[in-house]
C-alpha positions as CSV (number, residue, x, y, z in Angstrom):
1,M,-44.3,138.6,-6.4
2,V,-43.2,134.8,-6.0
3,D,-41.2,133.6,-3.1
4,Y,-38.7,131.8,-4.3
5,G,-36.6,131.1,-1.0
6,K,-39.1,128.2,-0.3
7,F,-37.3,126.0,-3.6
8,D,-33.7,126.6,-2.1
9,K,-34.7,125.0,1.0
10,L,-36.0,121.9,-1.0
11,A,-33.1,121.7,-3.2
12,R,-31.1,121.6,-0.4
13,E,-33.1,118.8,1.5
14,V,-32.8,116.8,-2.0
15,D,-28.8,117.2,-2.1
16,A,-29.0,115.9,1.6
17,E,-30.9,112.6,0.9
18,E,-28.8,112.0,-2.3
19,A,-25.9,112.0,0.0
20,A,-27.3,110.0,2.8
21,R,-27.9,107.5,-0.3
22,Q,-24.0,107.4,-1.4
23,P,-22.2,104.1,-0.3
24,R,-19.3,104.7,2.2
25,V,-16.3,102.7,1.6
26,T,-14.3,101.6,4.7
27,R,-10.4,100.5,4.2
28,L,-9.8,97.5,6.3
29,E,-6.1,97.0,7.6
30,G,-4.7,93.2,8.2
31,A,-7.3,90.7,9.2
32,T,-10.4,92.7,10.8
33,S,-13.7,91.6,12.1
34,V,-17.1,93.5,11.9
35,R,-19.9,93.7,14.1
36,I,-23.3,94.8,13.3
37,G,-25.5,96.2,16.4
38,K,-27.9,98.9,17.6
39,D,-25.0,101.2,18.0
40,G,-24.0,100.7,14.3
41,V,-21.1,98.8,12.6
42,R,-17.9,98.5,14.5
43,F,-14.4,97.4,13.2
44,E,-12.3,95.4,15.3
45,P,-8.6,93.7,14.8
46,A,-9.4,89.8,14.3
47,E,-7.9,87.8,17.0
48,K,-5.2,85.0,15.3
49,A,-6.4,81.7,15.3
50,A,-4.1,78.6,16.9
51,P,-1.7,77.1,14.8
52,A,-3.6,73.7,13.7
53,P,-1.9,70.4,14.6
54,A,1.2,69.3,12.2
55,K,0.1,66.5,9.9
56,T,1.7,63.8,9.2
57,R,1.7,60.6,7.9
58,A,1.8,56.9,9.4
59,G,5.4,56.2,7.9
60,G,6.9,59.3,8.6
61,G,7.3,62.8,10.0
62,I,6.4,65.5,7.5
63,D,6.0,68.7,9.1
64,Y,3.0,70.6,7.4
65,S,2.5,73.6,10.5
66,R,5.0,75.8,8.7
67,W,2.3,76.2,5.7
68,D,-0.6,76.9,8.2
69,N,1.6,80.0,9.6
70,L,1.9,81.7,5.7
71,S,-0.4,84.7,5.5
72,A,-2.5,85.2,2.6
73,G,0.0,87.9,1.5
74,S,3.4,86.8,2.7
75,D,6.3,87.3,0.6
76,D,8.1,84.2,2.1
77,E,9.4,81.5,0.0
78,L,7.1,78.1,-0.2
79,P,10.3,75.5,1.7
80,S,12.1,73.4,-1.2
81,D,11.7,69.7,-1.6
82,G,14.7,69.1,0.2
83,E,13.8,71.4,3.2
84,A,10.6,70.3,3.8
85,G,12.2,66.6,4.0
86,E,9.1,64.8,2.7
87,E,9.7,61.5,1.9
88,E,8.7,59.6,-1.6
89,E,6.3,57.0,-1.7
90,E,7.8,54.2,-3.1
91,H,6.2,53.0,-6.9
92,A,6.7,50.2,-8.8
93,P,8.9,51.0,-11.6
94,M,7.6,52.1,-14.8
95,S,8.5,49.9,-17.5
96,L,8.1,51.8,-20.8
97,D,8.7,48.1,-23.2
98,P,5.4,47.6,-24.7
99,Q,3.6,44.8,-23.1
100,P,2.8,41.5,-24.9
101,Q,-0.3,41.3,-26.8
102,S,-1.7,37.4,-26.8
103,A,-2.1,36.7,-30.6
104,P,-5.4,36.7,-31.8
105,S,-7.3,33.3,-32.5
106,P,-6.9,31.9,-35.7
107,V,-10.1,31.8,-37.9
108,S,-10.9,28.2,-38.9
109,L,-12.5,28.1,-42.6
110,A,-14.8,25.5,-41.8
111,D,-16.9,27.8,-39.4
112,T,-17.3,30.2,-42.3
113,P,-20.2,29.0,-44.6
114,A,-18.9,28.4,-48.2
115,A,-20.9,30.2,-50.8
116,A,-22.4,28.1,-53.6
117,P,-20.6,27.5,-56.9
118,P,-22.5,29.2,-59.9
119,G,-22.8,25.7,-61.4
120,S,-24.9,24.6,-59.0
121,R,-26.9,27.7,-58.5
122,A,-27.8,27.0,-62.3
123,R,-28.2,23.5,-62.0
124,A,-30.6,24.0,-59.3
125,S,-32.6,27.0,-61.4
126,A,-32.4,24.4,-64.3
127,T,-34.2,21.7,-62.0
128,R,-36.6,23.8,-60.2
129,N,-39.6,21.4,-59.3
130,G,-38.5,19.2,-61.8
131,G,-35.5,16.4,-62.2
132,V,-32.9,14.8,-63.9
133,V,-33.2,11.8,-66.4
134,D,-29.8,10.9,-66.8
135,A,-30.7,7.8,-69.5
136,R,-32.1,10.2,-71.6
137,G,-30.0,13.1,-71.5
138,L,-32.2,15.4,-70.1
139,F,-32.9,17.6,-67.2
140,W,-36.5,20.1,-66.6
141,A,-38.1,22.6,-64.6
142,Q,-41.4,23.9,-64.1
143,D,-43.4,26.9,-63.1
144,Q,-47.4,27.1,-62.7
145,D,-47.6,27.6,-66.8
146,T,-44.5,26.2,-68.2
147,V,-42.3,23.2,-68.8
148,T,-38.6,23.9,-69.6
149,V,-36.6,21.0,-70.8
150,H,-32.9,21.0,-71.5
151,F,-31.7,18.1,-74.0
152,V,-27.9,17.4,-74.4
153,V,-26.7,17.7,-77.6
154,D,-23.4,17.2,-79.7
155,P,-21.5,19.9,-79.1
156,G,-21.1,21.0,-82.9
157,T,-24.7,21.6,-83.1
158,K,-25.5,24.3,-85.0
159,A,-28.8,26.5,-84.3
160,K,-29.8,26.3,-88.1
161,A,-29.7,22.4,-88.2
162,V,-32.6,22.9,-85.2
163,S,-36.2,22.6,-85.5
164,A,-38.8,22.1,-82.2
165,A,-42.6,21.8,-82.6
166,V,-45.6,20.7,-80.5
167,A,-48.2,18.3,-81.2
168,P,-51.1,18.9,-78.9
169,P,-52.4,17.6,-76.7
170,R,-49.1,15.4,-75.9
171,G,-47.0,15.5,-79.1
172,L,-43.7,17.2,-79.0
173,V,-41.0,17.2,-82.3
174,V,-37.4,17.8,-82.3
175,S,-34.9,17.5,-84.9
176,V,-31.4,17.9,-85.3
177,A,-30.0,18.0,-88.7
178,G,-32.8,16.4,-90.2
179,S,-33.2,13.6,-87.7
180,E,-35.5,13.0,-84.9
181,L,-33.7,13.7,-81.5
182,P,-33.3,10.5,-80.0
183,A,-34.6,11.7,-75.9
184,V,-37.9,12.5,-78.1
185,A,-38.3,9.9,-80.8
186,G,-41.4,7.5,-80.3
187,R,-42.2,9.2,-76.9
188,Q,-45.1,10.9,-75.5
189,L,-45.5,13.9,-73.1
190,A,-46.9,13.0,-70.0
191,F,-49.1,15.5,-69.4
192,A,-50.8,17.9,-72.2
193,V,-50.0,20.9,-73.7
194,E,-50.9,23.9,-75.9
195,S,-49.7,25.8,-78.9
196,D,-48.7,29.6,-78.4
197,E,-51.4,32.5,-78.0
198,E,-51.1,32.7,-82.2
199,G,-51.9,29.0,-82.3
200,S,-48.5,28.2,-83.8
201,S,-47.4,24.8,-83.3
202,D,-44.0,26.4,-82.9
203,V,-42.5,26.5,-79.6
204,D,-39.3,28.8,-78.3
205,W,-36.5,27.2,-77.8
206,E,-32.5,28.0,-77.8
207,L,-29.3,26.3,-77.8
208,V,-27.4,27.3,-74.4
209,A,-24.8,25.4,-72.5
210,D,-25.0,23.8,-69.1
211,E,-22.9,24.2,-65.7
212,Q,-21.1,21.6,-67.2
213,G,-19.8,23.5,-70.1
214,R,-22.3,21.1,-72.4
215,R,-24.1,22.1,-75.5
216,C,-27.9,21.7,-74.6
217,L,-30.9,22.7,-76.1
218,K,-33.0,24.7,-74.0
219,V,-37.0,24.0,-75.5
220,V,-40.0,25.8,-73.5
221,L,-43.5,24.0,-73.4
222,R,-46.9,25.7,-72.5
223,K,-49.0,23.4,-69.9
224,A,-52.7,23.2,-71.0
225,H,-54.9,24.1,-68.0
226,P,-58.4,22.5,-68.5
227,A,-61.3,24.1,-66.9
228,G,-59.1,26.6,-65.2
229,T,-57.0,24.3,-63.1
230,R,-53.1,24.3,-62.1
231,A,-51.4,20.9,-63.2
232,W,-47.8,20.3,-61.3
233,W,-46.0,17.7,-63.4
234,D,-44.0,14.7,-62.0
235,R,-42.6,13.9,-65.2
236,V,-42.0,14.8,-68.8
237,F,-42.3,12.0,-70.9
238,V,-44.6,9.0,-70.6
239,G,-42.5,6.1,-68.6
240,D,-39.8,8.6,-66.8
241,P,-39.0,8.0,-63.0
242,A,-41.7,10.7,-61.5
243,I,-40.3,12.8,-58.8
244,P,-41.8,12.7,-55.1
245,A,-44.7,15.6,-54.3
246,D,-42.4,17.3,-52.2
247,A,-39.5,18.0,-54.9
248,I,-42.7,20.7,-56.4
249,V,-41.5,22.9,-53.7
250,D,-43.6,26.2,-55.4
251,R,-46.6,24.0,-55.0
252,S,-47.3,25.7,-51.6
253,L,-46.6,28.6,-52.8
254,A,-48.7,28.7,-55.6
255,K,-51.3,27.6,-53.2
256,A,-51.5,30.4,-50.7
257,E,-51.0,32.8,-53.8
258,E,-54.2,31.4,-55.5
259,A,-56.0,30.9,-52.3
260,K,-55.7,34.8,-51.2
261,K,-57.0,35.6,-54.9
262,V,-60.1,33.2,-54.6
263,W,-60.2,35.1,-51.2
264,E,-59.8,39.1,-52.5
265,D,-62.6,38.3,-55.6
266,A,-65.4,36.9,-53.5
267,H,-64.8,40.2,-51.4
268,R,-64.5,42.6,-54.6
269,M,-67.7,40.3,-55.6
270,F,-69.8,40.6,-52.3
271,R,-68.9,44.7,-52.2
272,E,-70.2,44.9,-55.7
273,K,-73.1,42.9,-54.7
274,V,-74.1,45.4,-52.0
275,K,-73.6,48.4,-53.8
276,N,-75.8,47.2,-56.8
277,R,-78.4,46.4,-54.1
278,P,-81.9,48.1,-54.6
279,L,-82.8,50.6,-51.6
280,P,-85.7,49.4,-49.0
281,T,-88.9,50.8,-49.9
282,V,-90.7,52.4,-47.1
283,I,-94.4,52.3,-46.6
284,D,-95.9,55.1,-44.9
285,E,-98.6,53.9,-42.3
């Protein structure tokens, strides 16, 4: 037979332990101090603290003690502003009128750099690295490979009446309506030119208007570079005034690019030489 009485006693012990672990809540009435000691927990009514001294201003007597005596749960109404007798601080009257603002300083147009007019930019491009020969009615520009010359012609000049060709090394023939252009007649180019890639003596030309609205014949000449050199012209025709060396602004850039190309070619040749160099022969001792 199994005695189940021992299980009843075990159940009562478990219930007692669970009951001991349940929290106990004690409601406190009013201000109460709690003391925990060897004898357990004791609850004692808290002593009322003495009221703090009234706070006063330097300029007037405002009694704040009545607020100190109010308890947390009091239903008493707070004293109104009139009852408190509080003196308002004096403030400067606020003006609703907008304050005058300083006027912005005027901007001087002289301080703003003026953009170059389109005409001056066109003339600068048409005379880059070149110049103007007013006595012959021409202006010119150049780069490393070509020279571009503008000849001023009559306003009514038609394209069908124009012909232009080179006679290497220094000949140039330009005709308008069957007559040789006065700026070219009997003159020789200062430096050598060459025919186009097909060997033709024809040159590229067109009728354009310059920045002043004048009709011009634009002729493009191909420079001849003997022995792979680069020639910068200081004039177009023999006898024309020479431009100064510093007027050729692209010369230094061309020298830098040419030096860079020579340096790159030298490195390329050195790498190819090292790559194609035969391997050394190993001799066993």
